[in-house]
TORFI-832580 format. One record per residue (C-alpha): residue in one letter; residue number from 0; x, y, z. Coordinates in Angstrom, 3 decimals, decimal comma, padded with zeros to 6 digits, always signed. Example, Ala and Ser with C-alpha at 12.3 -4.5 7.8 and 13.67 -1.06 7.14 Angstrom:
% residues 2
  seba  rovex         u         v         w
     A      0  +012,300  -004,500  +007,800
     S      1  +013,670  -001,060  +007,140
END
This chain:
% residues 555
  seba  rovex         u         v         w
     M      0  -036,122  -010,885  +026,568
     A      1  -033,179  -008,973  +025,068
     Y      2  -032,657  -006,344  +022,403
     V      3  -030,889  -007,230  +019,162
     I      4  -028,828  -005,085  +016,779
     T      5  -029,563  -005,789  +013,118
     Q      6  -028,259  -005,202  +009,607
     R      7  -028,653  -001,439  +009,301
     C      8  -026,297  -000,754  +012,265
     C      9  -024,225  +002,335  +011,428
     N     10  -021,493  +001,782  +014,066
     D     11  -021,659  +005,310  +015,459
     A     12  -021,749  +003,857  +019,007
     S     13  -024,476  +006,201  +020,264
     C     14  -026,012  +003,180  +021,937
     V     15  -022,845  +002,188  +023,800
     T     16  -022,814  +005,083  +026,251
     E     17  -026,581  +004,864  +026,822
     C     18  -026,584  +001,226  +027,968
     P     19  -026,890  +001,172  +031,784
     V     20  -025,357  -002,318  +032,071
     D     21  -022,557  -001,798  +029,533
     C     22  -023,487  -004,799  +027,387
     I     23  -022,905  -003,453  +023,850
     R     24  -019,660  -004,351  +022,119
     P     25  -017,194  -003,534  +020,732
     T     26  -016,735  -000,128  +022,334
     P     27  -014,799  +002,669  +020,596
     D     28  -011,797  +002,185  +022,885
     Q     29  -011,406  -001,488  +021,932
     P     30  -009,056  -002,431  +019,043
     E     31  -011,709  -004,512  +017,284
     F     32  -014,044  -001,502  +016,988
     A     33  -012,109  -000,175  +013,974
     T     34  -012,834  -003,298  +011,900
     A     35  -016,190  -004,377  +013,345
     E     36  -018,951  -004,934  +010,789
     M     37  -021,566  -003,898  +013,328
     L     38  -022,188  -003,687  +017,076
     Y     39  -023,689  -006,444  +019,229
     I     40  -025,785  -006,740  +022,410
     D     41  -025,004  -009,479  +024,921
     P     42  -028,313  -011,369  +025,368
     D     43  -027,355  -012,652  +028,825
     T     44  -026,720  -009,172  +030,235
     C     45  -029,318  -007,028  +028,473
     I     46  -032,040  -005,868  +030,925
     D     47  -034,600  -004,929  +028,262
     C     48  -034,622  -001,241  +029,204
     G     49  -034,760  +000,101  +025,637
     A     50  -032,221  +002,892  +026,182
     C     51  -030,227  +001,714  +023,172
     V     52  -033,323  +001,804  +020,963
     D     53  -033,891  +005,476  +021,760
     A     54  -030,229  +006,277  +021,079
     C     55  -029,944  +004,472  +017,723
     P     56  -030,035  +007,016  +014,865
     V     57  -030,916  +004,430  +012,187
     D     58  -033,532  +002,285  +013,967
     A     59  -031,347  -000,820  +013,856
     I     60  -032,251  -002,205  +017,325
     F     61  -035,297  -004,380  +018,024
     S     62  -036,682  -006,417  +020,881
     E     63  -036,011  -010,062  +020,054
     D     64  -039,746  -010,697  +020,315
     D     65  -040,395  -008,064  +017,632
     L     66  -037,848  -009,250  +015,082
     L     67  -039,264  -009,686  +011,598
     A     68  -038,622  -013,048  +009,975
     S     69  -036,047  -011,422  +007,682
     L     70  -034,076  -010,253  +010,735
     G     71  -034,493  -013,343  +012,913
     R     72  -030,965  -014,563  +012,301
     Y     73  -029,533  -011,547  +014,112
     R     74  -030,541  -013,102  +017,426
     E     75  -027,907  -015,781  +016,766
     I     76  -025,420  -013,303  +015,314
     N     77  -025,482  -011,145  +018,465
     A     78  -025,141  -014,162  +020,736
     A     79  -022,306  -015,654  +018,670
     Y     80  -020,201  -012,517  +019,070
     F     81  -020,179  -012,909  +022,856
     Q     82  -019,319  -016,580  +022,624
     R     83  -016,132  -015,422  +020,901
     H     84  -015,733  -012,271  +023,054
     P     85  -017,124  -012,910  +026,559
     L     86  -018,401  -009,687  +028,080
     E     87  -016,009  -008,019  +030,495
     T     88  -016,828  -004,735  +032,170
     N     89  -015,639  -002,696  +035,115
     F     90  -018,208  +000,094  +034,692
     D     91  -015,562  +002,794  +034,749
     P     92  -017,257  +006,154  +034,100
     L     93  -016,420  +007,781  +030,782
     A     94  -013,938  +010,622  +030,982
     T     95  -015,613  +013,997  +031,089
     P     96  -014,866  +015,833  +027,826
     V     97  -012,636  +018,869  +028,207
     R     98  -014,497  +022,139  +027,660
     P     99  -012,802  +025,490  +027,002
     P    100  -013,038  +028,058  +029,811
     K    101  -015,705  +030,678  +029,133
     D    102  -013,204  +033,525  +029,345
     L    103  -011,656  +032,326  +026,062
     G    104  -014,758  +033,520  +024,258
     T    105  -016,523  +031,967  +021,303
     L    106  -014,621  +029,411  +019,262
     R    107  -015,214  +029,871  +015,510
     V    108  -014,742  +026,821  +013,267
     A    109  -015,251  +026,303  +009,535
     I    110  -016,044  +022,771  +008,388
     V    111  -015,487  +022,025  +004,719
     G    112  -017,889  +019,267  +003,708
     A    113  -021,408  +018,440  +004,871
     G    114  -021,364  +014,646  +004,923
     P    115  -021,273  +012,327  +007,946
     A    116  -017,676  +013,155  +008,924
     A    117  -018,424  +016,885  +008,833
     C    118  -021,713  +016,485  +010,685
     Y    119  -020,264  +014,366  +013,482
     A    120  -017,494  +016,958  +013,912
     A    121  -020,047  +019,772  +014,053
     D    122  -022,204  +017,861  +016,531
     E    123  -019,215  +017,238  +018,782
     L    124  -018,214  +020,915  +018,688
     L    125  -021,745  +022,050  +019,519
     R    126  -021,834  +019,767  +022,554
     R    127  -018,371  +020,688  +023,787
     S    128  -017,954  +024,406  +023,463
     D    129  -019,345  +027,920  +023,099
     V    130  -018,903  +027,766  +019,356
     E    131  -019,941  +029,184  +016,005
     V    132  -019,713  +026,649  +013,206
     E    133  -019,938  +027,403  +009,481
     M    134  -020,460  +024,328  +007,283
     F    135  -019,500  +024,573  +003,607
     D    136  -020,350  +022,295  +000,693
     R    137  -020,076  +022,783  -003,046
     V    138  -023,530  +021,288  -003,743
     P    139  -026,797  +022,929  -002,647
     T    140  -027,700  +020,147  -000,179
     P    141  -026,087  +018,756  +002,989
     W    142  -025,516  +015,163  +004,225
     G    143  -023,005  +014,038  +001,571
     L    144  -023,047  +010,272  +001,058
     V    145  -026,083  +009,875  +003,326
     R    146  -028,059  +011,596  +000,563
     A    147  -026,012  +010,666  -002,506
     G    148  -024,337  +007,376  -001,549
     V    149  -026,649  +005,240  +000,594
     A    150  -028,752  +002,915  -001,581
     P    151  -032,379  +004,076  -001,946
     D    152  -033,692  +000,760  -000,569
     H    153  -031,756  +001,377  +002,682
     A    154  -034,037  +004,150  +003,924
     G    155  -033,349  +003,297  +007,572
     T    156  -029,648  +004,016  +007,172
     K    157  -030,497  +007,508  +005,973
     G    158  -032,145  +008,168  +009,337
     V    159  -028,838  +009,491  +010,647
     A    160  -029,589  +012,686  +008,688
     T    161  -032,629  +013,253  +010,914
     M    162  -030,349  +013,166  +013,949
     F    163  -028,063  +015,772  +012,399
     D    164  -030,999  +017,941  +011,351
     S    165  -032,292  +018,000  +014,928
     A    166  -028,859  +018,838  +016,340
     F    167  -028,260  +021,711  +013,915
     R    168  -031,393  +023,781  +014,528
     R    169  -029,608  +026,431  +016,562
     D    170  -028,187  +029,502  +014,867
     N    171  -024,682  +028,797  +016,104
     L    172  -024,392  +026,449  +013,103
     Q    173  -024,823  +028,071  +009,690
     Y    174  -024,936  +026,443  +006,262
     Y    175  -022,990  +027,800  +003,285
     L    176  -024,100  +025,393  +000,588
     N    177  -023,415  +025,717  -003,130
     V    178  -020,132  +027,335  -002,097
     E    179  -016,900  +025,929  -003,491
     I    180  -013,650  +026,341  -001,595
     G    181  -011,058  +027,645  -004,037
     A    182  -013,658  +029,320  -006,229
     H    183  -015,782  +031,452  -003,888
     I    184  -013,428  +031,530  -000,894
     D    185  -009,943  +030,153  -000,380
     H    186  -008,171  +028,367  +002,444
     Q    187  -006,459  +031,445  +003,854
     E    188  -009,708  +033,414  +003,856
     L    189  -011,339  +030,637  +005,864
     L    190  -008,549  +030,945  +008,424
     D    191  -008,965  +034,731  +008,429
     H    192  -012,563  +034,287  +009,597
     H    193  -012,158  +031,314  +011,962
     H    194  -009,914  +029,999  +014,689
     A    195  -009,748  +026,665  +012,865
     V    196  -010,794  +024,842  +009,706
     I    197  -011,748  +021,151  +009,608
     Y    198  -011,614  +019,527  +006,185
     A    199  -014,085  +016,652  +006,010
     V    200  -014,209  +016,335  +002,234
     G    201  -014,272  +012,540  +001,969
     A    202  -012,751  +010,596  -000,921
     S    203  -014,431  +011,818  -004,088
     S    204  -012,384  +009,927  -006,663
     D    205  -012,135  +006,196  -007,319
     R    206  -009,460  +003,662  -008,098
     Q    207  -008,760  +002,480  -011,647
     L    208  -008,508  -001,099  -012,903
     G    209  -005,415  -000,303  -014,940
     V    210  -006,279  -002,717  -017,774
     P    211  -006,616  -002,221  -021,544
     G    212  -010,064  -001,074  -022,673
     E    213  -011,053  +000,329  -019,289
     D    214  -012,031  +003,675  -020,834
     L    215  -014,374  +002,238  -023,471
     P    216  -017,981  +003,481  -023,458
     G    217  -019,952  +001,122  -021,240
     S    218  -017,196  +000,995  -018,618
     H    219  -017,817  +003,242  -015,611
     S    220  -017,047  +003,585  -011,947
     A    221  -019,653  +002,428  -009,461
     T    222  -019,192  +005,846  -007,838
     E    223  -020,747  +007,484  -010,924
     F    224  -023,585  +004,977  -011,061
     V    225  -024,444  +005,367  -007,365
     A    226  -024,396  +009,165  -007,605
     W    227  -026,598  +008,939  -010,733
     Y    228  -029,331  +006,806  -009,196
     N    229  -029,235  +008,884  -006,009
     G    230  -029,783  +012,133  -007,908
     H    231  -026,463  +013,916  -007,316
     P    232  -026,635  +017,068  -009,482
     D    233  -023,152  +016,483  -010,940
     F    234  -024,217  +013,093  -012,310
     A    235  -027,880  +013,496  -013,238
     D    236  -027,095  +013,766  -016,950
     R    237  -025,044  +010,543  -017,134
     T    238  -026,280  +007,639  -019,227
     F    239  -025,636  +003,938  -018,708
     D    240  -026,227  +001,181  -021,223
     L    241  -028,830  -001,098  -019,657
     S    242  -029,829  -002,713  -022,968
     G    243  -027,908  -005,965  -022,458
     E    244  -028,945  -008,862  -020,265
     R    245  -025,764  -008,911  -018,169
     A    246  -023,799  -006,355  -016,150
     V    247  -020,422  -007,022  -014,508
     I    248  -019,282  -005,364  -011,297
     V    249  -015,575  -005,530  -010,473
     G    250  -015,078  -005,609  -006,711
     N    251  -017,307  -007,165  -004,075
     G    252  -017,623  -004,622  -001,282
     N    253  -020,911  -003,298  +000,075
     V    254  -021,181  -000,706  -002,705
     A    255  -021,025  -003,503  -005,277
     L    256  -023,895  -005,265  -003,484
     D    257  -025,898  -002,020  -003,432
     V    258  -025,464  -001,618  -007,185
     A    259  -026,372  -005,260  -007,857
     R    260  -029,579  -004,887  -005,830
     V    261  -030,597  -001,705  -007,627
     L    262  -030,015  -003,347  -011,021
     T    263  -032,110  -006,416  -010,148
     T    264  -034,851  -005,039  -007,879
     D    265  -038,337  -004,687  -009,346
     P    266  -038,665  -001,003  -010,355
     D    267  -042,105  -000,942  -008,711
     E    268  -040,353  -001,549  -005,377
     L    269  -037,764  +001,136  -006,088
     A    270  -040,631  +003,500  -006,911
     T    271  -041,469  +003,627  -003,189
     T    272  -037,967  +004,959  -002,333
     D    273  -036,190  +008,266  -002,936
     I    274  -034,349  +006,993  -006,021
     A    275  -033,922  +009,698  -008,674
     D    276  -036,758  +009,783  -011,211
     H    277  -034,394  +009,645  -014,191
     A    278  -032,796  +006,474  -012,796
     L    279  -036,162  +004,882  -012,089
     D    280  -037,278  +005,558  -015,671
     A    281  -034,077  +004,007  -017,040
     L    282  -034,382  +000,946  -014,786
     R    283  -037,969  +000,391  -015,949
     R    284  -036,569  +000,037  -019,470
     S    285  -033,574  -002,060  -018,395
     A    286  -033,024  -005,462  -020,004
     I    287  -030,512  -006,608  -017,374
     R    288  -031,317  -010,044  -015,985
     E    289  -027,971  -010,993  -014,460
     V    290  -025,309  -009,142  -012,497
     V    291  -021,917  -010,852  -012,103
     I    292  -019,772  -009,665  -009,172
     L    293  -016,038  -010,353  -009,512
     G    294  -013,847  -010,496  -006,393
     R    295  -010,102  -011,034  -006,534
     R    296  -009,906  -013,159  -003,398
     G    297  -011,914  -016,015  -001,912
     P    298  -015,260  -016,123  -000,073
     L    299  -013,600  -015,771  +003,340
     Q    300  -011,775  -012,609  +002,250
     A    301  -014,686  -010,968  +000,406
     A    302  -014,923  -007,231  +001,039
     Y    303  -018,682  -007,161  +001,674
     S    304  -019,924  -007,349  +005,253
     S    305  -021,854  -010,403  +006,372
     P    306  -024,991  -008,311  +007,213
     E    307  -025,134  -006,942  +003,657
     F    308  -024,495  -010,414  +002,216
     L    309  -027,274  -011,813  +004,386
     A    310  -029,654  -009,040  +003,284
     L    311  -029,576  -010,436  -000,266
     T    312  -031,824  -013,263  +000,937
     N    313  -034,637  -010,693  +001,085
     C    314  -034,401  -009,686  -002,596
     K    315  -037,676  -010,747  -004,182
     G    316  -037,489  -012,436  -007,565
     V    317  -033,697  -012,642  -007,429
     D    318  -031,531  -015,757  -007,082
     V    319  -028,092  -015,363  -005,500
     I    320  -025,705  -017,718  -007,283
     V    321  -022,477  -019,123  -005,850
     D    322  -020,614  -021,908  -007,628
     P    323  -019,868  -024,717  -005,112
     A    324  -016,428  -025,068  -006,729
     D    325  -015,586  -021,536  -005,546
     L    326  -016,092  -022,695  -001,964
     E    327  -013,183  -025,117  -002,119
     L    328  -010,710  -023,265  +000,077
     D    329  -006,954  -022,926  -000,108
     P    330  -005,019  -024,424  +002,872
     H    331  -004,676  -021,091  +004,642
     S    332  -008,387  -020,227  +004,371
     R    333  -009,357  -023,757  +005,377
     A    334  -007,225  -023,465  +008,512
     V    335  -008,912  -020,150  +009,361
     L    336  -012,376  -021,631  +008,878
     D    337  -011,541  -024,700  +010,985
     D    338  -010,194  -022,573  +013,850
     P    339  -012,768  -022,797  +016,686
     N    340  -011,909  -019,200  +017,614
     I    341  -012,735  -017,768  +014,204
     E    342  -014,622  -014,459  +014,268
     P    343  -018,362  -015,226  +013,998
     S    344  -018,803  -012,701  +011,180
     L    345  -016,126  -014,458  +009,129
     R    346  -017,698  -017,872  +009,624
     L    347  -021,083  -016,384  +008,722
     K    348  -019,716  -015,142  +005,388
     Y    349  -018,748  -018,675  +004,419
     E    350  -021,942  -020,265  +005,761
     L    351  -024,047  -017,818  +003,753
     A    352  -022,049  -018,534  +000,594
     R    353  -022,655  -022,244  +001,163
     E    354  -026,375  -021,647  +001,650
     Y    355  -026,586  -019,644  -001,557
     A    356  -024,706  -022,369  -003,418
     D    357  -027,174  -025,008  -002,212
     A    358  -030,353  -022,940  -002,638
     P    359  -032,924  -023,835  -005,335
     R    360  -033,062  -021,562  -008,382
     D    361  -035,968  -020,288  -010,423
     P    362  -035,310  -019,730  -014,154
     A    363  -037,825  -016,876  -014,101
     H    364  -035,786  -014,959  -011,507
     K    365  -033,043  -012,425  -012,086
     R    366  -029,606  -013,442  -010,846
     I    367  -026,778  -011,992  -008,776
     V    368  -023,743  -014,192  -009,461
     F    369  -020,673  -014,136  -007,200
     R    370  -017,354  -015,118  -008,790
     Y    371  -014,367  -015,332  -006,480
     L    372  -010,618  -015,418  -007,188
     A    373  -011,018  -013,358  -010,364
     T    374  -008,984  -010,340  -011,552
     P    375  -009,879  -008,460  -014,763
     T    376  -007,062  -008,377  -017,310
     A    377  -008,773  -006,607  -020,230
     V    378  -012,008  -004,989  -021,340
     H    379  -012,866  -005,834  -024,956
     G    380  -014,820  -003,963  -027,605
     D    381  -014,286  -001,604  -030,539
     D    382  -016,413  +001,455  -029,836
     H    383  -018,257  -000,005  -026,827
     V    384  -017,716  -002,671  -024,187
     T    385  -018,608  -006,165  -025,402
     S    386  -016,849  -008,389  -022,833
     V    387  -014,426  -008,515  -019,937
     E    388  -011,557  -010,966  -019,643
     F    389  -010,321  -012,048  -016,236
     A    390  -007,645  -014,306  -014,795
     H    391  -008,366  -016,959  -012,205
     N    392  -006,344  -016,295  -009,068
     E    393  -004,796  -018,460  -006,423
     L    394  -004,116  -017,411  -002,843
     T    395  -000,602  -017,703  -001,470
     E    396  +001,075  -016,505  +001,695
     D    397  +003,781  -013,870  +001,445
     N    398  +005,417  -012,702  +004,675
     G    399  +002,308  -013,636  +006,609
     Q    400  -000,008  -011,852  +004,166
     L    401  -002,521  -013,662  +001,961
     V    402  -001,954  -012,538  -001,632
     A    403  -004,124  -013,135  -004,708
     T    404  -001,872  -014,098  -007,628
     A    405  -003,127  -014,444  -011,190
     T    406  -002,691  -017,802  -012,885
     D    407  -002,470  -018,433  -016,639
     R    408  -006,088  -019,625  -016,654
     T    409  -008,413  -016,964  -018,079
     E    410  -012,094  -016,576  -018,871
     T    411  -014,200  -014,083  -020,811
     I    412  -017,710  -012,874  -019,932
     D    413  -019,910  -011,091  -022,475
     T    414  -021,374  -007,834  -021,183
     G    415  -022,241  -004,329  -022,336
     L    416  -021,868  -002,710  -018,896
     I    417  -018,914  -002,845  -016,520
     L    418  -018,883  -001,006  -013,203
     R    419  -015,660  -000,903  -011,205
     S    420  -016,159  -000,852  -007,455
     I    421  -012,629  -001,285  -006,141
     G    422  -012,413  +001,574  -003,694
     Y    423  -012,647  +005,317  -003,246
     R    424  -009,679  +007,658  -003,245
     G    425  -009,143  +011,105  -001,789
     V    426  -008,055  +014,020  -003,957
     P    427  -005,652  +016,841  -003,039
     V    428  -007,006  +019,854  -001,151
     A    429  -005,639  +023,208  -002,305
     G    430  -003,224  +024,637  +000,233
     L    431  -002,746  +021,370  +002,167
     P    432  -000,109  +018,633  +001,962
     F    433  -001,222  +015,377  +000,349
     D    434  -000,075  +011,770  +000,553
     E    435  -000,385  +010,488  -003,031
     R    436  +000,138  +006,868  -002,044
     R    437  -002,633  +006,767  +000,556
     G    438  -004,859  +009,401  -001,027
     T    439  -005,168  +011,299  +002,271
     V    440  -004,070  +014,542  +003,916
     P    441  -001,276  +013,658  +006,395
     S    442  -002,384  +014,151  +009,980
     E    443  -001,807  +013,175  +013,579
     H    444  -004,917  +012,869  +015,752
     G    445  -006,688  +015,101  +013,245
     R    446  -004,042  +017,852  +013,127
     V    447  -002,805  +018,352  +009,558
     I    448  +000,949  +017,715  +009,379
     D    449  +003,251  +019,405  +006,866
     G    450  +006,497  +017,487  +007,048
     T    451  +006,882  +016,983  +010,775
     A    452  +005,051  +020,039  +012,115
     P    453  +001,289  +020,622  +012,454
     L    454  -000,286  +023,416  +010,412
     P    455  -001,807  +025,788  +013,001
     G    456  -005,597  +025,761  +012,934
     V    457  -005,977  +023,134  +010,195
     Y    458  -007,593  +019,735  +010,863
     V    459  -009,104  +016,793  +009,002
     S    460  -011,784  +014,221  +009,752
     G    461  -013,321  +011,276  +007,926
     W    462  -012,003  +009,534  +004,832
     I    463  -009,623  +012,345  +003,854
     K    464  -008,018  +011,722  +007,251
     R    465  -008,002  +007,941  +007,622
     G    466  -008,679  +006,652  +004,095
     P    467  -011,909  +005,184  +002,651
     R    468  -012,791  +002,562  +005,222
     G    469  -015,551  +002,142  +007,740
     V    470  -019,249  +002,919  +007,579
     I    471  -021,232  +006,076  +008,327
     G    472  -021,001  +005,784  +012,099
     S    473  -017,237  +005,148  +012,011
     N    474  -016,896  +008,897  +011,501
     R    475  -018,204  +009,678  +014,965
     V    476  -015,177  +008,375  +016,883
     D    477  -012,912  +009,860  +014,222
     A    478  -014,556  +013,276  +014,619
     E    479  -014,307  +013,109  +018,413
     E    480  -010,531  +012,658  +018,140
     T    481  -010,192  +015,621  +015,787
     V    482  -012,367  +017,904  +017,909
     E    483  -010,468  +016,858  +021,039
     A    484  -007,218  +018,003  +019,401
     L    485  -008,781  +021,242  +018,142
     I    486  -010,186  +022,195  +021,557
     A    487  -006,894  +021,330  +023,257
     D    488  -005,110  +023,686  +020,845
     F    489  -007,697  +026,415  +021,501
     I    490  -007,215  +026,128  +025,262
     A    491  -003,419  +026,136  +024,826
     G    492  -003,572  +029,394  +022,853
     K    493  -002,299  +027,818  +019,639
     L    494  -005,129  +029,117  +017,450
     T    495  -005,064  +032,599  +015,934
     T    496  -007,995  +034,862  +016,751
     P    497  -009,893  +035,477  +013,489
     A    498  -009,748  +038,950  +011,976
     G    499  -013,206  +038,676  +010,406
     D    500  -016,411  +037,820  +012,219
     R    501  -019,543  +035,945  +011,110
     A    502  -021,146  +039,038  +009,576
     A    503  -018,025  +039,799  +007,532
     L    504  -017,937  +036,246  +006,238
     R    505  -021,564  +036,352  +005,166
     A    506  -021,081  +039,663  +003,373
     L    507  -018,028  +038,319  +001,545
     L    508  -019,801  +035,176  +000,371
     A    509  -023,008  +036,970  -000,577
     E    510  -020,955  +039,159  -002,902
     R    511  -019,044  +036,270  -004,485
     Q    512  -021,826  +033,668  -004,648
     P    513  -025,302  +035,136  -005,151
     D    514  -026,673  +031,573  -005,350
     L    515  -025,490  +030,664  -001,852
     V    516  -027,907  +028,282  -000,117
     D    517  -028,275  +028,899  +003,607
     R    518  -030,339  +027,156  +006,273
     A    519  -033,604  +028,635  +004,993
     G    520  -032,753  +027,630  +001,438
     W    521  -031,990  +024,056  +002,412
     K    522  -035,218  +023,872  +004,429
     A    523  -037,157  +025,042  +001,391
     I    524  -035,538  +022,316  -000,739
     D    525  -036,169  +019,685  +001,925
     Q    526  -039,823  +020,630  +002,383
     A    527  -040,489  +020,763  -001,353
     E    528  -038,939  +017,334  -001,933
     K    529  -040,886  +015,803  +000,940
     A    530  -044,138  +017,378  -000,213
     A    531  -043,634  +015,937  -003,700
     G    532  -042,793  +012,599  -002,117
     K    533  -045,911  +012,587  +000,043
     A    534  -048,069  +013,113  -003,029
     A    535  -046,341  +010,178  -004,742
     G    536  -046,221  +007,843  -001,730
     R    537  -042,452  +008,178  -001,389
     P    538  -040,079  +009,596  +001,281
     R    539  -039,150  +012,414  -001,079
     V    540  -038,823  +013,206  -004,773
     K    541  -035,369  +014,682  -005,253
     F    542  -034,455  +017,680  -007,325
     T    543  -031,505  +016,469  -009,362
     T    544  -030,207  +019,576  -011,159
     R    545  -028,618  +022,656  -009,670
     A    546  -031,188  +024,828  -011,446
     D    547  -034,111  +023,004  -009,826
     L    548  -032,407  +022,903  -006,439
     L    549  -031,688  +026,629  -006,509
     K    550  -035,205  +027,413  -007,682
     A    551  -036,607  +025,456  -004,729
     A    552  -034,146  +027,119  -002,327
     K    553  -035,263  +030,583  -003,397
     S    554  -038,930  +029,721  -003,015
END
């Protein structure tokens, strides 16, 4: 018997170092780790010890004998990875992390952001050094996209927050929530009170379609919609027109699949999750029966991961529709598919699309329709969206790259709701350099670079560092690199000793932000939400306005 990693894998690699026979791949030091959809356990080497199960923060690992029917295919998926990548190991011990000498005293670090990138950086600092960490966020709650971005029906994925909560119980990490950098305290003041500042602010903006009519009412970003149904206080008052029978999502990454599921799932099922009450009420009144997902390239190049695509088979009362004609591949894609050494995850994407295309359909079901090789060219309507026009694309090779090029063949789909899901984008951070093209803060190994020289004591981690790619756990390796650089600079004497201590910082912020939410305030919010959830048979009932959050914090 072996253990099997399944769909909710977060890629943080906690399991890798716990495995006594080194049979989990890819490892963070392997090139393929950066693009891996998930991690895999070699069934021929696994000794059934369960160490990986205990280490997994999102409960993604099961004994193969305990796999539910909906997860049974992951037995084959894990095995197929090692057919393509035979396990090689030399059992070299991991390098011992460098720790600062005790005579250097306490390292003080501010972390701006409280999402996964920030939390992994804080966790690494707490394990590596005598440290005091202050974590700042402009909203009254921590966890970032774990709370406000993960789909409500993916409760297991949110389990990573429990790991962070357990790690942050000591007083050497303090929360400064509902505190905005630039309004209540500025960059230089952070440096005045800390040896170093790590910016882990994510990518809070989104990319535009750049087509006529994009700004019409009824056209929104998926970022807004996700934040709305997850109860983010900045988006709780948004409204979305759910009165039509069809919605169109532009882009086919995992976020697009999340949105399509939420729009088509029976509200009674969503009522058992932590979805925001205002969103649940709106979805109960929704008339949407079909969600069309437009992707600009073909089924082999789709942005969604194969585990998330496979998970659609478990959507009750929903048919997943793929037109068999869309599975006719261009010569390049056909050659990739016919290659016996093709990555198993890539072959699985195509096999699943074929299975969906051949599956029986029930007219009584809702529908998620995948359209490939489609690029929007215009959004139509007078005072509200009525349709979207798109061009059919063809794939061509250009200098070894596969490019989607619009043809003169167009099509129009009637809809009253368009959600663009074509990628996140970072925004400039006051006082730091910014790369407009990439939407990131320039850095080398986490050190912020201004021109060619590093800014002393200033670091980045997460999407603002590497761009919006990867999943929650991808931030762990990223944070380790940043913390490694920060500690090396501390040991080398490159960090300025702060003029203000922890007490001075607290006094300053208490004066400027009377509504600051600290650890006790967050605990009060957390306990109140969970208590309301317990009464309703849900994980939690979220407070979705700042007023309600602050009221709970002060209780």
